[in-house]
C-alpha positions in Angstrom: 133.5 -0.2 -6.6 135.8 -1.4 -3.8 137.2 0.2 -0.7 140.9 -0.3 -0.7 143.5 -1.7 -3.0 143.4 -5.5 -3.6 146.8 -5.6 -5.3 150.2 -5.4 -3.6 151.9 -2.1 -3.1 153.9 -1.1 -6.2 155.8 1.7 -4.7 155.6 4.0 -7.7 156.2 7.7 -7.2 154.5 10.5 -9.2 157.7 10.6 -11.3 157.5 6.9 -12.0 153.9 7.1 -13.1 154.9 9.9 -15.5 157.1 7.4 -17.4 154.0 5.2 -18.2 152.4 6.3 -21.5 148.6 6.9 -21.2 146.3 4.6 -23.2 142.6 4.6 -23.8 140.5 2.7 -21.3 136.8 2.1 -21.3 135.2 3.6 -18.2 133.1 0.4 -17.7 136.3 -1.6 -17.3 137.5 0.4 -14.3 136.9 -0.6 -10.7 137.5 2.2 -8.2 139.5 1.7 -5.1 137.7 4.4 -3.2 134.0 4.5 -2.1 134.0 8.2 -1.7 135.4 11.2 -3.5 137.2 13.0 -0.6 137.9 16.6 -1.3 140.9 16.6 1.1 142.5 13.7 -0.8 141.5 15.2 -4.1 143.5 18.4 -3.3 146.6 16.6 -1.9 150.0 17.4 -3.4 150.4 13.9 -4.8 146.9 13.8 -6.4 146.4 13.9 -10.1 144.2 16.9 -9.5 147.2 19.2 -9.5 149.9 17.2 -11.2 149.2 14.4 -13.7 146.6 15.0 -16.4 145.9 11.3 -16.6 144.3 9.0 -14.0 146.4 6.1 -12.7 145.1 2.5 -12.9 146.6 -0.9 -11.9 145.9 -4.1 -13.9 145.9 -7.0 -11.4 144.5 -10.5 -12.0 142.6 -9.4 -15.1 140.9 -6.5 -13.3 141.7 -2.8 -13.8 141.7 -0.7 -10.6 141.5 3.0 -10.7 144.0 4.1 -8.1 144.1 7.9 -8.6 142.1 10.3 -10.8 138.5 9.4 -9.7 137.5 13.0 -10.3 138.7 12.8 -13.9 136.8 9.5 -14.5 133.7 11.0 -12.9 133.9 14.1 -15.1 134.2 11.9 -18.2 131.2 9.9 -17.2 129.2 13.0 -16.6 130.1 14.2 -20.1 128.8 10.8 -21.3 132.2 9.8 -22.6 132.9 6.0 -22.7 136.7 6.1 -22.7 139.4 8.1 -21.0 143.2 8.2 -21.3 144.8 6.4 -18.3 148.3 5.5 -17.2 148.1 1.8 -16.6 150.6 -0.2 -14.5 150.1 -3.8 -15.6 151.1 -6.0 -12.7 149.8 -9.0 -14.7 152.6 -8.5 -17.2 155.4 -8.6 -14.7 157.1 -11.9 -14.0 156.3 -13.3 -10.5 159.0 -12.6 -7.9 160.7 -15.8 -6.9 162.2 -16.0 -3.4 166.0 -16.7 -3.5 166.8 -20.4 -3.1 168.9 -21.3 -0.1 172.1 -23.1 -1.1 172.3 -26.7 0.1 175.4 -27.4 2.1 176.2 -30.3 -0.2 176.6 -27.9 -3.1 179.4 -26.0 -1.3 182.8 -27.3 -2.4 185.2 -28.5 0.4 188.2 -26.3 0.9 191.5 -27.9 0.1 193.9 -28.1 3.1 196.3 -25.1 3.5 199.8 -26.2 2.5 202.3 -26.5 5.3 199.7 -27.3 8.1 199.4 -30.6 9.9 196.2 -32.5 9.7 195.1 -35.1 12.1 
């Protein structure tokens, strides 16, 4: 159990999450990102309580973090199930973002003189 997300913001919307197919995940491999099950957050419009049938998890540095759907995981645990279907965003599988390299001035070709102009 953690309090907060240790991974970078992914910026996925509810519609984006819906494009990720759910897969079976063992409950004992999930780390929650919330210490408490807050009812006001549970009933929020973007919560999986109303919308998505599957919890959302993020794979980051070999750890799977339950981002949304804690109520579904809790219900599965209370029913003594060991696996649930989860939409998993695997950040470990994405290539690392490389900052753009600054061009060296030596690599910029010199412009030829404009015809008909004097130099010097």
